[in-house]
N, C-alpha and C positions, 0 to 999 in steps of 0.2 A: 480526367480518365487518361491513363498511359497507356499506351498500342507498344507493346515490347516485341520485337521480333526474340527468341529465346532457341537456345540449343541445348542438349544434352551431351553426355560425354560420348556417344555414339554415334555422334553427327545428325541426328533426326533436328527439321528444323521446323519451328512451330511457331503461333502468337499467344502472346498472352496480354489480358486486360487488367491493369490495376487501378488503385484510387491513387496513387502517387508511389514514387523512389522508396519511399519507408515504407509503403504496403509489400511494394514487392522486395524488400529485403527480407520484412518479417517472415512471410510465407515463405521464402528461399530458406531462412535460417531454421524453421519449422518443418522442412521438408512437405509442404503443403502444395508446390510446385511441382508435378511430375508432366514427364514427354508422354504425351497422347499413345504414341507409337511403341514404345517397350515399358514404359513406367518408372523410368530410369528418374530420380528426385536429385541428382546432380545437374542441375540447370544454371546456366550462365546466359547472360545476355549477349546478342551478337552486337558487333559494333554495324551502326546505322548512322544515315546522312538524312537530314530533313527531306521530304518530297516534295518538288519544286514540277509543278505540272505545266511542262512547257507545250504541250500539243503532240511532243514525238511521241514514237512509239516506244514501250517501256523494251527496257533490257529483257534478253532472251534470259529464261531460267538456267539454270545450271543445276543439274543434278547432282543430289547427293551420294556418292559411292559408298559403299559399306560390306561387310563380308558377315559371315557365322558370327552371332555373339557367342562368347569364350563362356562355356557353362549353359550353355540353351541347346537342348535337343533340336535335332536337326528341323524337325517339321513344327516347331512351336510357333506361338504366333511373332514372338520378338525373332526369331530366325527368319521368318517368313520375309518379315519386314525391314529387315537389318539390309538385306542385298537389293531392295527397290531403289531405283533411283526414287526422287520425291516427287515427282509429277505422278508416277505409278503410284506412289504411298498416299498421294491424295486420292486418287479415282479408286483405287481399293477401301480407304476407309468408307469414301461417299457410298460406295456399292453396299459394305457390310451396315452402313448406317439404314439404308435403304431395306435392305433386306430384315433388319429387326425393327422398323416401323410398320413394316407389311405383314410379318407374322406372329403367331402367339408365342408365348415363352410358357414349355410343358415343364422345362427343368425335368429332375431326374426320371420323368415318365414318358420319356420320349419314346422311348421304342415301344411301349404300352400304347400310346396314342399313336402312332405312327400305324401299327396294326390295325387298332381300330378303325383307323380312316380307310387303309386299305380293302379292309373288309367288309366296309359301309356299315359297319356297328355304327359310328357317329358321322357328323356331317363333315365333307372336304372341304379342308383348310388349310393355310399356311402354317406351319408349325417349327417349333426351333427347340433346343434343350441338349441336353447331356446324355452319351450313350456312349457306355465303353466300347472295345474295340472289338469286342467277342460280340456284343447286343450289334453292333454296325455290321459285321459280316454276316450277320443272322439274318439281319433284316434284309440285306444284298441280295441271300440265296432264297428267302421267299418273294425275290422278285419286288421287294419295295425301294425305291428311289432315294435314297438319303445321299447328303454332300455334307463330308465333314468343312466345316467352317472355323479355323481359329480366329479367335477375337482376344486383339489387347487387350489388356486389364482395364483400359481406359474405357471401354467400350460395355463393359460386364453393368455398369451402373447406369441410372437412369440417361435417355439420351437427352441431351440438350441442343 
């Protein structure tokens, strides 16, 4: 098993596990490797050296800088993530995963289900789903607390 440090064209750094170098190259050529932050499939390996554990403290992490992505809306998950330092990106992704693991996905029925919970028509529980801007404003006007949570494409599938 090869563990590689990878990066996308937008500067996001992440780790990938592959059976071999050939496996990595085949997956990259088929665009099957994508950045977990922005979904970019233009991924390359970072230069790395073997890790030697000599008992010294690890070097300080260098934050990745970035700006808003060209063509991405200012409030899109990609634009939000692009401007964050790498350590903050990791913490944000961890928090999003925890929210996803502890809530029920009700999909397009979010506004309806939030109202049912708020008015005591169904049991209280954490939910997540999709709502339009108008639906979100209407929920807030009714006193129903909702928080928009932009999700990177990579987190919209099964959590692993």
